[in-house]
C-alpha positions in Angstrom: 115.7 49.5 89.1 117.8 51.6 86.6 115.6 50.8 83.6 112.2 52.1 82.6 109.4 49.5 83.0 106.0 50.7 81.6 104.3 47.6 83.1 104.4 49.4 86.5 101.5 51.5 85.2 99.5 48.4 84.2 100.1 46.6 87.5 99.1 49.7 89.6 96.7 51.4 87.3 94.1 51.6 90.0 96.3 53.7 92.3 97.6 55.9 89.5 94.0 56.5 88.3 92.7 57.4 91.7 95.6 59.8 92.4 95.1 61.3 88.9 91.4 61.9 89.5 92.0 63.3 92.9 94.6 65.7 91.5 92.1 66.9 88.9 89.5 67.4 91.6 91.8 69.4 93.9 93.1 71.5 91.0 89.6 72.5 89.8 88.4 73.4 93.3 91.6 75.3 94.1 91.6 77.0 90.7 88.1 78.3 91.1 88.5 79.2 94.8 91.9 81.0 94.3 90.5 83.0 91.3 87.5 84.2 93.3 89.5 84.9 96.4 92.2 86.6 94.4 89.8 88.9 92.7 88.3 89.9 96.0 91.7 90.6 97.5 92.8 92.6 94.5 89.7 94.8 94.9 90.6 95.1 98.6 94.1 96.2 97.8 93.0 99.2 95.7 89.9 100.0 97.7 89.5 103.5 98.9 88.3 102.1 102.2 91.4 102.0 104.3 90.6 98.9 106.5 89.9 96.8 103.4 93.1 98.1 101.8 95.1 97.1 104.9 93.5 93.7 105.2 94.1 92.9 101.5 97.7 94.1 101.6 98.6 92.3 104.8 97.1 89.1 103.6 98.7 89.1 100.2 102.2 90.1 101.5 102.1 87.6 104.3 101.0 84.6 102.2 103.4 85.4 99.3 106.4 85.5 101.5 106.0 82.1 103.3 106.4 78.6 101.9 103.3 76.8 100.6 104.2 73.9 102.9 103.7 76.1 106.0 100.3 77.2 104.8 99.2 73.5 104.3 100.7 72.6 107.7 98.7 75.3 109.3 95.4 73.6 108.3 96.7 70.0 108.8 98.7 70.4 112.0 97.8 73.8 113.4 94.0 73.7 113.4 93.8 70.5 115.4 95.3 72.4 118.3 92.2 74.6 118.1 89.9 71.6 118.1 89.4 71.6 114.3 90.6 68.5 112.5 90.8 68.4 108.7 92.1 65.5 106.6 95.0 65.8 104.2 92.9 66.3 101.1 90.9 69.2 102.6 93.9 70.8 104.3 96.0 70.6 101.1 93.2 72.1 99.0 92.6 75.0 101.4 96.3 75.7 101.6 96.8 75.5 97.8 93.8 77.8 97.3 94.9 80.5 99.7 98.5 80.4 98.6 97.6 80.7 94.9 95.0 83.4 95.6 97.7 85.8 96.9 99.6 85.6 93.6 96.5 85.9 91.5 95.4 89.0 93.6 98.7 90.7 92.8 98.4 89.9 89.1 94.8 91.2 89.0 95.8 94.3 91.0 98.5 95.1 88.4 95.9 94.7 85.6 93.4 97.0 87.3 96.0 99.7 87.7 96.6 99.6 83.9 92.9 100.4 83.1 92.5 104.2 82.8 91.0 105.6 86.0 88.6 107.7 84.0 86.6 104.6 83.3 86.0 103.9 86.9 85.0 107.5 87.5 82.7 107.5 84.5 81.0 104.3 85.8 80.5 105.8 89.2 79.0 109.0 87.7 76.6 106.9 85.7 75.1 105.5 88.9 77.1 102.3 89.4 78.4 101.4 92.9 82.1 100.8 93.4 81.6 97.0 93.4 79.4 97.1 90.3 81.9 99.3 88.4 84.6 96.9 89.3 82.7 93.7 88.4 81.2 95.1 85.2 83.7 97.5 83.8 87.2 97.3 85.3 87.8 93.6 86.2 86.9 92.2 82.7 89.5 94.5 81.1 92.1 93.8 83.8 91.8 90.1 83.5 92.2 90.2 79.8 95.4 92.2 80.3 96.9 89.8 82.9 95.6 86.6 81.4 99.1 85.2 80.7 100.1 85.8 84.3 97.0 84.3 85.7 97.3 81.3 83.4 100.9 80.7 84.6 99.6 80.8 88.2 97.0 78.1 87.3 99.7 75.9 85.8 101.8 76.3 88.9 98.8 75.4 90.9 98.4 72.1 89.2 102.1 71.3 89.8 102.0 72.6 93.4 99.1 70.2 94.1 101.8 67.6 94.7 102.2 69.2 98.1 99.2 67.1 99.2 101.5 64.0 99.2 103.2 65.5 102.3 99.9 65.4 104.3 98.6 62.1 102.9 96.2 64.0 100.6 95.5 61.1 98.3 96.8 62.9 95.2 98.9 61.6 92.3 102.2 62.0 94.0 100.9 60.4 97.2 100.0 57.2 95.4 103.2 57.3 93.3 105.2 57.2 96.6 103.1 54.2 97.6 103.8 52.4 94.3 107.5 53.2 94.5 107.7 51.8 98.0 106.2 48.5 96.7 108.1 48.2 93.5 111.4 50.0 94.2 111.4 51.4 90.6 111.6 55.2 91.1 112.6 55.9 87.5 109.5 54.2 86.1 107.1 55.4 88.7 108.0 59.1 88.7 108.4 59.2 84.9 104.8 58.0 84.6 103.8 60.6 87.2 105.5 63.3 85.1 103.5 62.2 82.0 100.3 62.4 84.0 101.1 66.0 85.1 101.9 66.9 81.4 98.4 65.6 80.5 97.0 68.3 82.8 99.4 71.2 82.3 100.0 71.1 78.5 96.3 71.6 77.5 96.0 74.3 80.1 99.1 76.0 78.6 97.7 75.8 75.1 94.3 77.1 76.2 96.0 80.2 77.8 98.0 80.9 74.7 94.8 80.5 72.6 92.8 82.9 74.7 95.7 85.3 74.7 95.8 85.4 70.9 92.0 85.7 70.7 91.8 88.6 73.1 94.7 90.2 71.3 93.0 89.9 67.9 89.7 91.2 69.3 91.4 94.2 70.8 93.3 94.9 67.5 90.0 94.7 65.6 88.3 97.0 68.0 91.1 99.6 67.7 91.0 99.3 63.9 87.2 99.9 63.8 87.6 102.9 66.1 90.0 104.7 63.8 88.5 107.3 61.6 88.5 106.6 57.9 90.8 108.8 55.8 89.1 110.6 53.0 90.3 109.6 49.6 91.9 112.5 47.6 89.6 113.8 44.9 90.5 112.9 41.4 91.8 115.5 39.0 89.4 116.7 36.3 91.0 116.5 32.9 90.1 119.0 30.2 
């Protein structure tokens, strides 16, 4: 019980593999969903239309200030009271998506506010609508600025996916609990689970750092090309 036994992975490889694949699936779905929803909420938060601004602000502030577990329980235990039943996997994915979207929205909003407002006004004066100007001009710049923050939220999303174990969401942690209850080897089981999570989070972390460097280099090159060239001093004529 107190020593590490790697054979646990071999004996229960089917459970670990199923949980690992389910964790990848929920992470991808929640990642895409939270990014799209977060971008929409960020636009709402800075929208000149007051009702949209109020909706975006209320949603983000409410979700950011309650535990993730409560959000998941709302879908898993709350909706059945309204006649809507969702399994643990769907409930956990929805809760994880909505919870992460609130933090991504705040990051994107901060990025949008760093983009000079003159660019939005110029885009609107050229005939683009507010939504078109945001999608084509402002958001691409804002996302580049806040890419490290968004990347950290995505990494947190993968780790937070373990919340599905609480609602029998068939994720990696859920199957790890089952294996532990059969083997009574928590050190071995949860060490193996930690390694599985590292397989997911480390490449994502390296990808974020790589993209951050690439964007930084491209911005530096753009600024360098935009600088006017200095004229070389004329050489002296010798007699």
